[in-house]
VOBA-1610 file (N, C-alpha, C; in pm, whole numbers, padded with zeros to 5 digits, always signed):
BEGIN
Met+10418+07360+10377Met+10308+07324+10287Met+10341+07191+10221Ser+10251+07094+10227Ser+10274+06960+10176Ser+10272+06959+10024Ala+10327+06846+09969Ala+10331+06833+09824Ala+10191+06822+09766Ser+10102+06754+09839Ser+09964+06740+09791Ser+09893+06875+09786Thr+09918+06958+09887Thr+09858+07092+09888Thr+09908+07175+09771Met+10040+07168+09746Met+10097+07242+09633Met+10039+07193+09501Ser+10020+07060+09491Ser+09963+07003+09369Ser+09820+07053+09347Arg+09740+07051+09453Arg+09602+07099+09443Arg+09598+07248+09414Leu+09693+07321+09473Leu+09699+07465+09448Leu+09736+07493+09303Tyr+09827+07415+09250Tyr+09871+07434+09112Tyr+09760+07403+09014Thr+09681+07301+09044Thr+09571+07263+08955Thr+09444+07341+08982Gly+09445+07427+09085Gly+09328+07510+09114Gly+09216+07437+09183Glu+09247+07330+09256Glu+09143+07251+09321Glu+09115+07296+09463Gly+09183+07396+09510Gly+09154+07448+09644Gly+09245+07393+09751Gly+09369+07441+09757Gly+09464+07388+09852Gly+09476+07468+09980Ile+09437+07595+09980Ile+09454+07681+10097Ile+09321+07747+10131Asp+09293+07753+10261Asp+09169+07817+10306Asp+09195+07965+10328Phe+09196+08042+10220Phe+09222+08185+10229Phe+09111+08257+10305Val+08986+08227+10271Val+08873+08296+10333Val+08854+08252+10477Gly+08875+08124+10505Gly+08856+08073+10641Gly+08953+08133+10740Arg+09068+08180+10692Arg+09169+08242+10779Arg+09161+08394+10771Ser+09045+08445+10740Ser+09031+08590+10722Ser+09068+08669+10847Lys+09039+08617+10966Lys+09074+08688+11089Lys+09225+08705+11102Leu+09299+08604+11058Leu+09445+08614+11061Leu+09493+08723+10965Trp+09437+08723+10844Trp+09477+08826+10746Trp+09437+08965+10795Tyr+09320+08977+10857Tyr+09276+09106+10910Tyr+09370+09154+11021Gly+09414+09062+11105Gly+09504+09098+11213Gly+09638+09148+11161Ile+09693+09075+11063Ile+09820+09117+11003Ile+09805+09252+10934Thr+09695+09269+10862Thr+09670+09396+10793Thr+09657+09511+10892Ala+09585+09488+11002Ala+09567+09593+11103Ala+09702+09633+11162Ala+09789+09535+11187Ala+09921+09565+11242Ala+10004+09647+11143Leu+10000+09607+11015Leu+10075+09681+10913Leu+10023+09823+10896Leu+09890+09837+10900Leu+09831+09971+10886Leu+09869+10059+11005Ala+09862+10003+11125Ala+09896+10081+11244Ala+10042+10126+11239Ala+10132+10033+11203Ala+10274+10067+11196Ala+10300+10171+11087Ser+10233+10155+10972Ser+10253+10249+10861Ser+10204+10389+10897Ile+10088+10396+10960Ile+10032+10527+10998Ile+10122+10596+11100Leu+10172+10521+11197Leu+10262+10579+11297Leu+10390+10631+11231Leu+10444+10555+11137Leu+10564+10599+11067Leu+10537+10726+10987Ile+10424+10730+10919Ile+10390+10846+10838Ile+10372+10970+10925Val+10306+10953+11041Val+10277+11067+11129Val+10403+11118+11197Phe+10485+11027+11251Phe+10598+11069+11334Phe+10730+11079+11257Arg+10745+11004+11151Arg+10869+11008+11075Arg+10856+11090+10948Gly+10739+11085+10887Gly+10716+11164+10767Gly+10785+11106+10645Phe+10794+11189+10540Phe+10853+11146+10414Phe+10975+11232+10380Ser+11061+11174+10299Ser+11172+11250+10242Ser+11126+11301+10106Leu+11071+11422+10105Leu+11012+11478+09984Leu+11118+11542+09896Gly+11107+11521+09765Gly+11196+11585+09670Gly+11162+11732+09657Ile+11249+11807+09590Ile+11226+11952+09580Ile+11103+11984+09495Asp+11057+11888+09414Asp+10937+11912+09336Asp+10814+11927+09424Phe+10820+11870+09545Phe+10709+11881+09640Phe+10736+11987+09746Glu+10858+11992+09796Glu+10890+12086+09904Glu+10931+12223+09852Gly+10981+12227+09730Gly+11043+12349+09682Gly+11189+12351+09724Gly+11273+12418+09650Gly+11415+12423+09685Gly+11500+12450+09563Thr+11630+12433+09580Thr+11727+12459+09474Thr+11807+12333+09446Lys+11824+12304+09319Lys+11906+12190+09277Lys+12021+12243+09190Met+12144+12205+09225Met+12261+12241+09147Met+12329+12113+09101Asn+12392+12119+08984Asn+12461+12001+08933Asn+12581+12042+08850Met+12675+11949+08837Met+12793+11972+08754Met+12847+11836+08711Pro+12919+11832+08598Pro+12977+11706+08552Pro+13069+11647+08658Asp+13062+11516+08673Asp+13139+11450+08778Asp+13268+11393+08721Ala+13378+11419+08790Ala+13507+11360+08754Ala+13560+11285+08876Asn+13475+11197+08928Asn+13509+11118+09047Asn+13538+11207+09168Tyr+13455+11310+09182Tyr+13469+11396+09299Tyr+13419+11322+09422Ser+13471+11362+09536Ser+13422+11309+09663Ser+13293+11381+09701Val+13189+11303+09729Val+13061+11362+09768Val+13077+11447+09893Glu+13161+11401+09986Glu+13183+11476+10110Glu+13249+11611+10081Gln+13343+11612+09986Gln+13410+11738+09950Gln+13311+11836+09887Val+13227+11785+09799Val+13127+11870+09733Val+13035+11931+09837Glu+12991+11850+09931Glu+12901+11899+10036Glu+12970+12005+10121Glu+13097+11983+10153Glu+13171+12079+10236Glu+13188+12213+10165Val+13225+12210+10037Val+13244+12334+09961Val+13112+12409+09948Phe+13004+12337+09920Phe+12873+12399+09905Phe+12829+12465+10036Thr+12849+12397+10148Thr+12807+12450+10278Thr+12885+12576+10314Glu+13016+12575+10289Glu+13098+12692+10320Glu+13059+12813+10234Ala+13019+12787+10109Ala+12988+12897+10018Ala+12851+12957+10043Thr+12757+12877+10088Thr+12618+12925+10102Thr+12574+12939+10247Gly+12642+12871+10338Gly+12596+12870+10477Gly+12477+12779+10498Val+12447+12696+10399Val+12333+12603+10404Val+12383+12461+10384Thr+12343+12371+10472Thr+12379+12230+10456Thr+12285+12165+10355Pro+12337+12104+10249Pro+12249+12044+10148Pro+12171+11925+10205Glu+12051+11909+10156Glu+11969+11796+10200Glu+12016+11665+10138Leu+12072+11674+10018Leu+12116+11553+09949Leu+12223+11588+09847Val+12331+11509+09848Val+12434+11517+09745Val+12450+11376+09689Gln+12429+11362+09558Gln+12432+11229+09499Gln+12490+11234+09359Val+12535+11117+09313Val+12588+11102+09178Val+12484+11031+09093Val+12452+11088+08978Val+12353+11028+08888Val+12415+11013+08750Gly+12361+10919+08672Gly+12409+10896+08538Gly+12534+10811+08535Ala+12586+10790+08415Ala+12705+10708+08396Ala+12780+10757+08273Gly+12910+10732+08272Gly+12991+10771+08158Gly+12996+10921+08140Asp+12971+10965+08016Asp+12978+11108+07986Asp+12864+11187+08049Thr+12757+11117+08090Thr+12642+11186+08150Thr+12647+11183+08303Arg+12756+11137+08358Arg+12768+11128+08504Arg+12772+11269+08564Met+12682+11294+08660Met+12669+11427+08720Met+12665+11417+08872Val+12706+11526+08936Val+12688+11541+09080Val+12570+11634+09102Glu+12470+11589+09178Glu+12352+11670+09207Glu+12353+11712+09353Ile+12317+11838+09376Ile+12308+11892+09512Ile+12167+11946+09531Asn+12095+11892+09626Asn+11960+11939+09659Asn+11965+12013+09791Ala+11907+12131+09794Ala+11908+12212+09917Ala+11779+12292+09924Glu+11760+12359+10038Glu+11646+12449+10050Glu+11661+12561+09949Arg+11555+12637+09930Arg+11559+12742+09827Arg+11665+12846+09862Leu+11756+12872+09766Leu+11865+12967+09786Leu+11836+13099+09715Thr+11900+13204+09764Thr+11892+13334+09697Thr+11986+13334+09577Glu+11972+13435+09491Glu+12060+13444+09374Glu+12206+13459+09416Asp+12230+13536+09524Asp+12367+13554+09572Asp+12425+13422+09621Gln+12346+13343+09693Gln+12394+13214+09741Gln+12425+13119+09625Ile+12341+13123+09523Ile+12365+13037+09406Ile+12494+13078+09335Asp+12515+13210+09320Asp+12637+13259+09255Asp+12760+13221+09337Asn+12752+13235+09469Asn+12865+13199+09555Asn+12897+13050+09544Ala+12791+12967+09541Ala+12812+12822+09529Ala+12875+12787+09395Arg+12829+12853+09288Arg+12883+12824+09154Arg+13032+12859+09148Val+13068+12974+09201Val+13209+13016+09199Val+13294+12922+09283Ala+13246+12886+09401Ala+13323+12800+09490Ala+13342+12661+09429Leu+13237+12606+09371Leu+13247+12473+09310Leu+13341+12476+09189Tyr+13336+12584+09112Tyr+13424+12595+08996Tyr+13570+12606+09039Glu+13597+12689+09138Glu+13735+12707+09181Glu+13793+12580+09242Lys+13710+12501+09308Lys+13759+12380+09374Lys+13772+12263+09276Phe+13674+12244+09189Phe+13670+12121+09108Phe+13695+12143+08959Gln+13692+12268+08912Gln+13717+12297+08771Gln+13634+12209+08676Pro+13501+12210+08692Pro+13418+12127+08603Pro+13423+12179+08459Lys+13410+12087+08363Lys+13421+12123+08221Lys+13284+12123+08155Asp+13267+12219+08062Asp+13141+12225+07989Asp+13143+12128+07872Gln+13046+12139+07780Gln+13035+12044+07670Gln+13151+12053+07572Thr+13221+12165+07570Thr+13336+12179+07480Thr+13464+12124+07541Gly+13454+12080+07668Gly+13572+12027+07735Gly+13656+12132+07802Thr+13603+12254+07812Thr+13675+12365+07874Thr+13621+12390+08014Ala+13711+12407+08111Ala+13667+12437+08247Ala+13597+12572+08249Ser+13475+12575+08306Ser+13396+12698+08303Ser+13295+12698+08418Pro+13270+12817+08477Pro+13166+12825+08581Pro+13028+12789+08526Asp+13009+12806+08394Asp+12879+12774+08335Asp+12851+12624+08336Ala+12952+12543+08364Ala+12931+12398+08373Ala+12852+12361+08498Val+12842+12456+08591Val+12762+12434+08713Val+12622+12487+08687Gly+12526+12397+08677Gly+12388+12437+08650Gly+12306+12448+08777Asp+12192+12516+08765Asp+12104+12530+08882Asp+11960+12541+08836Ser+11870+12501+08922Ser+11725+12517+08899Ser+11659+12533+09035Thr+11559+12618+09039Thr+11489+12646+09165Thr+11340+12622+09148Val+11282+12552+09247Val+11138+12526+09249Val+11080+12598+09370Ser+10980+12682+09347Ser+10920+12758+09457Ser+10830+12669+09542Glu+10802+12715+09664Glu+10714+12641+09753Glu+10573+12630+09696Ser+10529+12735+09626Ser+10395+12733+09568Ser+10383+12626+09460Trp+10490+12610+09382Trp+10488+12505+09279Trp+10485+12367+09344Gly+10562+12352+09452Gly+10559+12224+09524Gly+10422+12194+09580Ser+10355+12298+09631Ser+10219+12280+09682Ser+10123+12241+09570Thr+10141+12301+09453Thr+10056+12267+09338Thr+10074+12122+09298Ile+10198+12075+09295Ile+10227+11935+09261Ile+10161+11841+09361Thr+10170+11875+09490Thr+10110+11791+09594Thr+09959+11783+09578Asn+09896+11898+09554Asn+09750+11899+09536Asn+09708+11816+09415Arg+09784+11827+09308Arg+09752+11749+09188Arg+09768+11600+09214Met+09866+11564+09293Met+09886+11423+09327Met+09766+11370+09404Ile+09719+11447+09502Ile+09604+11404+09582Ile+09479+11393+09495Ile+09459+11490+09408Ile+09342+11487+09319Ile+09347+11366+09227Ser+09465+11336+09174Ser+09478+11221+09084Ser+09446+11091+09157Met+09486+11080+09284Met+09454+10961+09363Met+09304+10949+09384Ile+09240+11059+09420Ile+09095+11056+09445Ile+09019+11019+09318Val+09058+11078+09205Val+08992+11047+09078Val+09010+10901+09043Phe+09131+10850+09063Phe+09158+10709+09033Phe+09070+10616+09116Leu+09061+10642+09246Leu+08980+10558+09334Leu+08832+10569+09300Ala+08786+10690+09268Ala+08644+10709+09234Ala+08608+10634+09106Leu+08691+10646+09004Leu+08665+10575+08878Leu+08670+10424+08898Thr+08762+10380+08983Thr+08772+10237+09012Thr+08645+10186+09078Phe+08595+10262+09175Phe+08473+10222+09246Phe+08355+10212+09150Val+08339+10312+09065Val+08226+10313+08972Val+08238+10199+08872Tyr+08357+10176+08819Tyr+08375+10071+08719Tyr+08341+09933+08776Ile+08395+09901+08893Ile+08370+09768+08949Ile+08224+09753+08990Met+08162+09861+09038Met+08021+09853+09075Met+07934+09825+08953Ile+07969+09885+08839Ile+07894+09861+08716Ile+07927+09723+08658Arg+08054+09689+08658Arg+08098+09564+08597Arg+08061+09443+08682Phe+08066+09457+08813Phe+08036+09346+08902Phe+07920+09381+08995Glu+07952+09429+09115Glu+07849+09465+09211Glu+07908+09557+09316Arg+07822+09613+09401Arg+07867+09713+09498Arg+07964+09654+09600Asp+07933+09535+09654Asp+08019+09477+09757Asp+08160+09451+09703Met+08169+09405+09580Met+08301+09383+09520Met+08374+09516+09502Ser+08301+09621+09470Ser+08362+09752+09455Ser+08419+09802+09587Ile+08342+09784+09694Ile+08389+09826+09827Ile+08513+09747+09868Ala+08511+09616+09845Ala+08624+09531+09882Ala+08749+09569+09803Ala+08734+09597+09674Ala+08849+09635+09591Ala+08909+09767+09637Ile+08825+09865+09667Ile+08874+09995+09714Ile+08945+09980+09849Ala+08889+09898+09938Ala+08953+09874+10068Ala+09092+09816+10050Ala+09106+09720+09958Ala+09238+09660+09933Ala+09334+09763+09875Leu+09286+09850+09785Leu+09372+09953+09727Leu+09417+10054+09832Leu+09328+10091+09924Leu+09366+10184+10031Leu+09473+10124+10120Val+09461+09995+10147Val+09565+09926+10225Val+09698+09932+10150Asp+09694+09908+10018Asp+09816+09917+09938Asp+09882+10054+09951Ile+09801+10159+09940Ile+09855+10295+09946Ile+09922+10322+10081Val+09854+10285+10189Val+09906+10314+10323Val+10033+10233+10351Val+10033+10104+10316Val+10149+10019+10344Val+10270+10063+10261Ile+10249+10091+10133Ile+10360+10138+10050Ile+10415+10270+10103Ser+10326+10359+10145Ser+10369+10487+10203Ser+10447+10464+10332Gly+10403+10368+10413Gly+10475+10337+10537Gly+10615+10285+10510Ile+10629+10200+10407Ile+10762+10149+10372Ile+10853+10262+10327Tyr+10800+10354+10247Tyr+10880+10469+10203Tyr+10921+10555+10322Ser+10831+10573+10416Ser+10864+10652+10534Ser+10970+10582+10619Leu+10959+10450+10634Leu+11053+10374+10716Leu+11194+10378+10659Val+11207+10351+10531Val+11339+10340+10468Val+11396+10478+10434Gly+11309+10576+10417Gly+11356+10710+10385Gly+11377+10735+10238Phe+11311+10655+10151Phe+11322+10678+10008Phe+11265+10816+09974Glu+11329+10884+09880Glu+11282+11016+09839Glu+11155+11004+09756Val+11058+11088+09786Val+10931+11090+09712Val+10940+11197+09605Thr+10930+11155+09481Thr+10939+11244+09366Thr+10815+11225+09277Pro+10796+11309+09177Pro+10684+11285+09084Pro+10689+11147+09020Ala+10810+11095+08996Ala+10823+10960+08941Ala+10767+10856+09038Thr+10781+10882+09167Thr+10726+10792+09268Thr+10575+10787+09258Val+10512+10902+09240Val+10366+10907+09229Val+10319+10834+09104Ile+10389+10855+08993Ile+10354+10785+08869Ile+10365+10634+08888Gly+10473+10592+08954Gly+10490+10449+08979Gly+10383+10394+09070Leu+10341+10473+09169Leu+10236+10428+09262Leu+10104+10407+09189Leu+10067+10501+09103Leu+09943+10485+09026Leu+09951+10363+08935Thr+10070+10336+08884Thr+10087+10219+08797Thr+10064+10089+08873Val+10123+10078+08992Val+10109+09953+09067Val+09969+09939+09126Leu+09901+10049+09153Leu+09762+10039+09196Leu+09676+09981+09084Ser+09707+10018+08962Ser+09636+09961+08847Ser+09664+09811+08837Phe+09788+09772+08864Phe+09822+09629+08863Phe+09745+09555+08971Ser+09741+09611+09091Ser+09668+09548+09202Ser+09521+09536+09168Leu+09465+09641+09108Leu+09324+09638+09068Leu+09299+09529+08965Tyr+09387+09516+08869Tyr+09373+09412+08766Tyr+09372+09274+08830Asp+09463+09250+08922Asp+09470+09121+08990Asp+09342+09094+09069Thr+09290+09195+09135Thr+09166+09179+09212Thr+09047+09151+09121Val+09040+09220+09008Val+08930+09199+08914Val+08931+09057+08859Val+09050+09003+08833Val+09060+08864+08786Val+09001+08768+08888Val+09034+08789+09016Val+08981+08703+09122Val+08830+08719+09133Phe+08783+08843+09133Phe+08639+08868+09147Phe+08559+08812+09029Asp+08616+08814+08912Asp+08547+08757+08797Asp+08526+08607+08817Lys+08626+08540+08875Lys+08613+08397+08904Lys+08515+08375+09018Val+08514+08464+09116Val+08417+08453+09226Val+08275+08463+09172Arg+08252+08558+09084Arg+08118+08574+09026Arg+08078+08449+08948Glu+08172+08392+08875Glu+08143+08271+08798Glu+08109+08154+08890Asn+08185+08139+08998Asn+08164+08025+09089Asn+08037+08039+09171Thr+07995+08161+09200Thr+07880+08181+09289Thr+07750+08207+09214Ala+07752+08198+09082Ala+07629+08219+09005Ala+07527+08110+09040Gly+07411+08150+09093Gly+07306+08056+09129Gly+07338+07968+09248Phe+07430+08011+09332Phe+07469+07927+09446Phe+07355+07909+09546Glu+07256+08000+09546Glu+07147+07992+09644Glu+07065+07864+09628Ala+07066+07806+09510Ala+06985+07686+09485Ala+07058+07558+09524Ser+07180+07569+09571Ser+07258+07450+09606Ser+07287+07446+09755Arg+07290+07322+09808Arg+07326+07304+09949Arg+07464+07243+09963Arg+07537+07234+09855Arg+07667+07169+09858Arg+07775+07259+09916Arg+07772+07388+09879Arg+07876+07480+09924Arg+07816+07615+09957Thr+07882+07683+10050Thr+07841+07818+10086Thr+07906+07919+09991Tyr+07863+08044+10001Tyr+07923+08150+09921Tyr+08071+08163+09954Ala+08105+08155+10083Ala+08244+08168+10125Ala+08331+08058+10064Glu+08279+07936+10060Glu+08356+07825+10005Glu+08375+07840+09854Gln+08272+07886+09787Gln+08284+07909+09643Gln+08383+08022+09613Ala+08380+08126+09697Ala+08474+08237+09680Ala+08617+08192+09708Asn+08634+08109+09810Asn+08767+08057+09842Asn+08820+07971+09728Leu+08732+07892+09667Leu+08772+07812+09552Leu+08819+07901+09438Ala+08752+08014+09419Ala+08791+08108+09314Ala+08932+08162+09337Val+08965+08192+09463Val+09100+08241+09494Val+09203+08134+09463Asn+09174+08009+09503Asn+09266+07900+09475Asn+09283+07875+09325Gln+09177+07896+09251Gln+09183+07874+09106Gln+09262+07983+09034Thr+09279+08097+09097Thr+09348+08209+09032Thr+09481+08244+09098Val+09515+08181+09211Val+09634+08222+09285Val+09762+08195+09206Met+09768+08083+09133Met+09887+08055+09054Met+09904+08158+08942Arg+09792+08202+08888Arg+09798+08307+08786Arg+09851+08436+08848Ser+09807+08467+08969Ser+09855+08589+09036Ser+10005+08581+09062Ile+10051+08464+09107Ile+10194+08448+09134Ile+10274+08462+09005Ser+10228+08397+08900Ser+10299+08404+08772Ser+10303+08547+08719Thr+10190+08617+08728Thr+10184+08756+08680Thr+10277+08845+08761Thr+10282+08822+08892Thr+10369+08903+08978Thr+10516+08882+08944Val+10555+08756+08927Val+10695+08726+08894Val+10733+08786+08760Ile+10646+08767+08660Ile+10674+08820+08526Ile+10682+08973+08528Ser+10597+09036+08610Ser+10599+09182+08620Ser+10722+09232+08695Ala+10767+09154+08795Ala+10879+09198+08877Ala+11012+09189+08803Leu+11026+09094+08712Leu+11155+09075+08644Leu+11200+09199+08566Pro+11116+09259+08481Pro+11163+09380+08412Pro+11183+09499+08506Ile+11107+09501+08616Ile+11126+09610+08713Ile+11262+09597+08780Ile+11300+09473+08816Ile+11432+09450+08874Ile+11541+09487+08774Ala+11520+09451+08648Ala+11616+09488+08544Ala+11628+09640+08533Leu+11516+09709+08545Leu+11517+09856+08541Leu+11595+09913+08658Met+11581+09851+08775Met+11655+09897+08892Met+11805+09876+08873Val+11842+09763+08814Val+11984+09736+08790Val+12042+09841+08696Val+11968+09871+08590Val+12014+09972+08495Val+12022+10109+08562Ala+11920+10140+08645Ala+11913+10273+08707Ala+12023+10294+08810Val+12054+10190+08888Val+12147+10207+09000Val+12291+10177+08961Trp+12315+10062+08899Trp+12453+10022+08874Trp+12509+10074+08741Met+12423+10107+08646Met+12473+10152+08516Met+12458+10302+08495Met+12346+10358+08543Met+12319+10500+08518Met+12320+10583+08645Gly+12339+10520+08759Gly+12334+10593+08884Gly+12192+10610+08931Val+12176+10660+09054Val+12042+10679+09108Val+11976+10798+09040Gly+11844+10804+09048Gly+11772+10912+08984Gly+11627+10876+08962Thr+11568+10934+08858Thr+11426+10916+08831Thr+11391+10771+08805Leu+11474+10699+08729Leu+11446+10558+08700Leu+11444+10476+08827Lys+11533+10508+08919Lys+11536+10436+09047Lys+11409+10459+09125Asp+11364+10583+09130Asp+11240+10616+09202Asp+11121+10541+09143Leu+11114+10538+09010Leu+11004+10472+08942Leu+11007+10322+08965Ala+11124+10261+08950Ala+11135+10115+08963Ala+11113+10070+09107Leu+11160+10149+09202Leu+11151+10109+09342Leu+11006+10099+09388Val+10926+10199+09361Val+10787+10197+09404Val+10709+10090+09328Gln+10747+10064+09203Gln+10679+09960+09127Gln+10708+09822+09184Leu+10832+09797+09223Leu+10867+09666+09278Leu+10793+09641+09409Ile+10795+09740+09498Ile+10724+09726+09625Ile+10575+09711+09601Gly+10521+09790+09510Gly+10377+09789+09485Gly+10327+09662+09420Val+10405+09604+09329Val+10364+09480+09263Val+10351+09367+09365Ile+10447+09359+09456Ile+10441+09255+09559Ile+10325+09279+09654Glu+10310+09402+09701Glu+10201+09436+09793Glu+10065+09418+09726Gly+10054+09457+09600Gly+09927+09444+09529Gly+09885+09300+09511Ala+09981+09213+09482Ala+09949+09070+09467Ala+09902+09011+09599Leu+09968+09048+09708Leu+09929+08996+09840Leu+09789+09044+09879Ser+09760+09171+09856Ser+09629+09223+09896Ser+09516+09164+09813Ser+09539+09140+09685Ser+09434+09084+09600Ser+09402+08940+09637Val+09500+08866+09687Val+09480+08726+09723Val+09432+08711+09867Phe+09498+08778+09960Phe+09473+08755+10102Phe+09371+08852+10163Leu+09337+08960+10094Leu+09254+09061+10158Leu+09124+09090+10084Ala+09130+09108+09953Ala+09011+09154+09879Ala+08895+09057+09891Thr+08918+08928+09867Thr+08808+08830+09872Thr+08757+08808+10014Pro+08844+08795+10117Pro+08790+08787+10253Pro+08703+08907+10291Ile+08740+09027+10249Ile+08656+09144+10276Ile+08522+09129+10205Leu+08524+09082+10081Leu+08400+09060+10006Leu+08308+08962+10079Val+08364+08852+10126Val+08284+08751+10197Val+08229+08809+10327Ser+08308+08888+10398Ser+08259+08951+10522Ser+08141+09044+10493Leu+08148+09117+10384Leu+08036+09204+10346Leu+07912+09122+10310Lys+07932+09012+10240Lys+07819+08927+10201Lys+07752+08865+10324Arg+07829+08829+10423Arg+07774+08764+10542Arg+07686+08859+10624Arg+07690+08985+10594Arg+07601+09079+10662Arg+07460+09073+10606Gln+07443+09008+10491Gln+07311+08996+10430Gln+07237+08876+10488Lys+07109+08894+10515Lys+07029+08789+10579Lys+07022+08663+10495Lys+07001+08679+10364Lys+06987+08561+10279Lys+07115+08479+10273Met+07230+08546+10286Met+07357+08474+10286Met+07371+08393+10414Arg+07333+08452+10526Arg+07342+08379+10653Arg+07247+08261+10654Glu+07126+08280+10600Glu+07030+08171+10596Glu+07079+08057+10507His+07136+08091+10393His+07187+07987+10303His+07303+07911+10367Glu+07390+07984+10434Glu+07504+07920+10499Glu+07457+07824+10608Gln+07355+07864+10684Gln+07300+07777+10788Gln+07233+07654+10726Thr+07168+07673+10612Thr+07104+07561+10543Thr+07208+07458+10499Val+07319+07504+10446Val+07426+07414+10404Val+07482+07338+10523Leu+07502+07407+10634Leu+07554+07341+10754Leu+07455+07239+10808Asp+07325+07273+10807Asp+07223+07178+10853Asp+07218+07055+10763Tyr+07232+07075+10636Tyr+07229+06962+10542Tyr+07348+06869+10567Arg+07464+06927+10591Arg+07583+06845+10617Arg+07572+06770+10749Ala+07500+06830+10844Ala+07481+06765+10974Ala+07371+06660+10971Gly+07304+06644+10858Gly+07199+06545+10845Gly+07065+06591+10898Lys+07049+06719+10921Lys+06922+06770+10974Lys+06818+06790+10864Leu+06860+06786+10738Leu+06769+06805+10626Leu+06772+06683+10536Asp+06656+06649+10479Asp+06648+06539+10385Asp+06692+06586+10247Asp+06724+06490+10161Asp+06764+06525+10025Asp+06653+06590+09947Asp+06527+06558+09984Asp+06413+06613+09910Asp+06376+06753+09954Thr+06436+06799+10064Thr+06404+06933+10114Thr+06476+07037+10030Ser+06401+07130+09976Ser+06461+07233+09891Ser+06521+07344+09976Val+06617+07413+09917Val+06680+07525+09988Val+06579+07635+10012Ala+06493+07662+09915Ala+06396+07770+09928Ala+06298+07744+10040Ser+06258+07618+10058Ser+06161+07587+10163Ser+06220+07601+10301Val+06353+07584+10312Val+06419+07599+10441Val+06444+07745+10472Ala+06489+07817+10371Ala+06521+07959+10392Ala+06396+08043+10408Ser+06291+08012+10330Ser+06167+08090+10335Ser+06049+07995+10333Pro+06009+07939+10447Pro+05899+07843+10451Pro+05772+07906+10396Arg+05699+07828+10314Arg+05576+07876+10255Arg+05456+07821+10330Thr+05346+07895+10330Thr+05222+07852+10395Thr+05146+07758+10301Val+05113+07636+10349Val+05044+07536+10269Val+04895+07547+10295Ala+04814+07547+10191Ala+04669+07560+10205Ala+04611+07435+10270Pro+04508+07449+10355Pro+04444+07332+10418Pro+04387+07240+10311Met+04379+07111+10347Met+04329+07011+10252Met+04183+07034+10217Ser+04108+07095+10307Ser+03965+07116+10284Ser+03936+07229+10186Ala+04037+07311+10157Ala+04015+07424+10068Ala+03999+07376+09925Glu+03915+07446+09848Glu+03895+07411+09709Glu+04019+07447+09629Ile+04058+07358+09539Ile+04176+07379+09456Ile+04130+07414+09316Ala+04165+07530+09271Ala+04123+07575+09138Ala+04200+07501+09031Thr+04131+07466+08924Thr+04196+07397+08813Thr+04127+07432+08684Asp+04199+07429+08576Asp+04143+07456+08444Asp+04105+07329+08370Tyr+04131+07215+08432Tyr+04114+07089+08360Tyr+03986+07015+08395Leu+03929+07042+08512Leu+03812+06963+08553Leu+03716+07048+08632Asp+03593+07046+08595Asp+03487+07114+08669Asp+03380+07010+08697Thr+03365+06977+08824Thr+03274+06868+08863Thr+03135+06916+08895Lys+03105+07041+08871Lys+02974+07094+08909Lys+02872+07082+08796Gly+02909+07024+08682Gly+02814+07002+08573Gly+02754+07129+08519Asn+02833+07235+08507Asn+02782+07362+08459Asn+02820+07388+08313Gly+02854+07280+08243Gly+02887+07295+08102Gly+03032+07327+08075Lys+03113+07337+08181Lys+03255+07370+08164Lys+03344+07251+08189Thr+03283+07133+08197Thr+03361+07013+08224Thr+03454+06983+08106Trp+03579+06952+08140Trp+03677+06923+08035Trp+03660+06781+07987Arg+03665+06759+07860Arg+03659+06625+07802Arg+03770+06611+07699Pro+03816+06488+07673Pro+03923+06467+07574Pro+03884+06525+07440Gly+03977+06586+07375Gly+03953+06644+07243Gly+03915+06790+07247Gln+03880+06843+07371Gln+03843+06984+07380Gln+03967+07072+07376
//
């Protein structure tokens, strides 16, 4: 990208043809969607026990080997844990074991085996089997959480559609929802690819970044509406060109907002991973970081091109665009109005009588004279 293009982009004068390259953006989006859907279908997600149901056990960590903990747990229960991880830091450092739902006997066997091997200490500093905690989530509870997650997504999208349709217009509402759906699928595909665990914190983070993406899209659409107000009366620019100008005028704001939003999220990840260990904060920060970047890209490269594509399906938009092109090609005179080209009017023959309130030449007493 040249220095002049960057300068024009920074000043909002229109440095990049975002709308003109819509086919390229559609192609990239289609490829990402196809890859994400295939990953979701064939690879699936790594669901936390809050969704799948299962048993979680934990005990204070004294630099135990994760492999040793897994081995002792497996021998005691006959079940291989799905995940063994260290969370927290300092006095709150814990070893967590996630497994399928265990019976009471299996939980008791695991507690005794872990105590005998590692001698974990309770809050008083005394080694005790009670230092090994456990919690079990049933499959029905996991199903309830999943259903609530789906309902919350549907409600969010429905309210978004209604708000934008009332605040702006229907086509903008459709374009915004399409961009949000792309965000959801691509973020889900990334989670499936990398194998990040999906927890309730992940869902909360996803709803948060969808709100960010929506905000970014609304900012662009507000500028589009401002630029295209009364555009039908002008032959200088088409709707697509005015919309593209709006994206260029707001893209630096989108970049700045994304960077400013990403910095505290990165800080949260640093605190969650290197200072407090992995856990809920990591799940929340991870989906937010991915979502903020994806949301910014979709609002700039996808939402407005979709809007323009929807507008081009309207007859009056196509006629206006053709009028602008004809004017640039020199096929229209400067005195020719846009309305007369788009919708030619029938002109009355010269022989027809022209009605007027100012002059009556028939001498019937209705003749207008000065001072009347």
